C-alpha positions as CSV (number, residue, x, y, z in Angstrom):
1,M,57.7,-28.6,-1.2
2,M,58.3,-30.5,-4.4
3,E,56.3,-33.5,-5.4
4,K,58.0,-36.7,-6.3
5,P,57.9,-37.0,-10.1
6,S,56.0,-40.0,-11.7
7,K,58.0,-43.1,-12.9
8,T,57.3,-42.1,-16.4
9,Q,59.5,-38.9,-16.0
10,K,62.6,-40.9,-15.5
11,P,65.1,-38.0,-15.8
12,L,63.2,-35.9,-13.3
13,L,62.9,-38.8,-11.0
14,R,66.7,-39.3,-11.0
15,L,67.2,-35.6,-10.2
16,Y,64.6,-35.8,-7.4
17,D,66.3,-38.8,-5.9
18,A,69.7,-37.1,-6.3
19,I,68.7,-34.1,-4.2
20,T,66.7,-35.9,-1.7
21,L,67.8,-39.5,-0.8
22,S,71.3,-39.3,-2.3
23,N,72.1,-36.2,-0.5
24,L,70.1,-37.0,2.7
25,W,72.9,-35.2,4.8
26,L,71.7,-31.8,3.6
27,S,68.2,-32.4,5.1
28,I,69.7,-33.8,8.3
29,L,72.1,-31.0,8.8
30,S,69.2,-28.5,8.0
31,L,67.1,-29.9,10.7
32,A,69.9,-30.0,13.2
33,N,70.7,-26.5,12.4
34,D,67.4,-25.6,13.8
35,E,67.4,-27.7,16.9
36,Q,68.9,-30.9,18.2
37,V,67.4,-34.0,16.5
38,Y,66.3,-37.3,17.8
39,A,67.2,-40.1,15.3
40,Y,64.1,-42.2,15.7
41,T,61.7,-39.3,14.7
42,L,64.1,-37.9,12.0
43,A,62.5,-39.7,9.1
44,D,59.1,-38.2,10.0
45,A,60.6,-34.7,10.4
46,I,62.2,-34.9,7.1
47,N,59.0,-35.9,5.5
48,K,57.1,-33.1,7.2
49,K,59.7,-30.3,6.2
50,F,61.1,-31.6,2.9
51,G,58.3,-33.9,1.5
52,F,60.1,-37.2,1.2
53,K,60.6,-39.9,3.8
54,P,63.8,-42.0,3.9
55,S,64.1,-45.2,5.7
56,R,65.0,-45.1,9.3
57,L,68.0,-47.3,8.6
58,L,69.3,-44.8,6.0
59,V,68.8,-42.0,8.4
60,Y,70.8,-43.8,11.1
61,L,73.6,-44.7,8.5
62,V,73.9,-41.0,7.5
63,L,73.8,-39.8,11.1
64,Y,76.7,-42.1,12.1
65,K,78.7,-40.9,9.1
66,L,78.0,-37.2,9.9
67,E,79.0,-37.7,13.5
68,A,82.1,-39.7,12.5
69,S,83.1,-36.8,10.2
70,G,82.7,-34.2,12.9
71,Y,79.6,-32.5,11.5
72,L,77.2,-33.7,14.2
73,K,77.8,-34.4,17.9
74,S,75.6,-36.7,19.9
75,H,74.6,-36.7,23.4
76,T,72.3,-38.9,25.6
77,L,69.3,-37.6,27.4
78,G,67.7,-40.3,29.4
79,K,67.6,-43.2,27.0
80,R,67.6,-41.3,23.8
81,N,70.5,-40.1,21.7
82,Y,70.1,-36.6,20.3
83,Y,72.3,-35.0,17.6
84,A,73.4,-31.3,17.4
85,I,75.2,-29.6,14.5
86,T,78.8,-28.6,15.0
87,N,80.6,-25.5,13.6
88,N,81.9,-27.9,10.9
89,G,78.5,-29.1,10.2
90,K,77.2,-25.5,9.9
91,L,80.0,-24.7,7.4
92,L,79.2,-27.9,5.3
93,L,75.5,-27.0,5.3
94,D,76.2,-23.5,4.1
95,Q,78.5,-24.8,1.3
96,G,76.1,-27.4,0.3
97,K,73.3,-24.8,0.0
98,K,75.5,-22.4,-1.9
99,L,76.5,-25.2,-4.4
100,L,72.8,-26.0,-4.9
101,N,71.7,-22.4,-5.5
102,E,74.7,-21.8,-7.9
103,R,73.9,-24.9,-9.9
104,A,70.2,-24.0,-10.0
105,N,71.1,-20.5,-11.3
106,E,73.4,-22.0,-14.0
107,V,70.7,-24.2,-15.6
């Protein structure tokens, strides 16, 4: 798990933000690929697995966009909404991981 760079390391901090918060969809799809996810606890799950904690509001916004685009599908169980990854979401996740790996190997 990567540590958040200090504010004095501005270029590294921008890179960190770009691959964590700015691309939160990768973390959400990754977790949903393992099992269905519950929106309210998703920020804590991201913190536990990936080492950064987005705001719940940002998590909800990204969830709604992923669902509207067909990458996640929600269903209600009791009073809770859960999200599961779709086949298109799995494809997008694989493409995102491939792109990150290719870029990391290029630099």
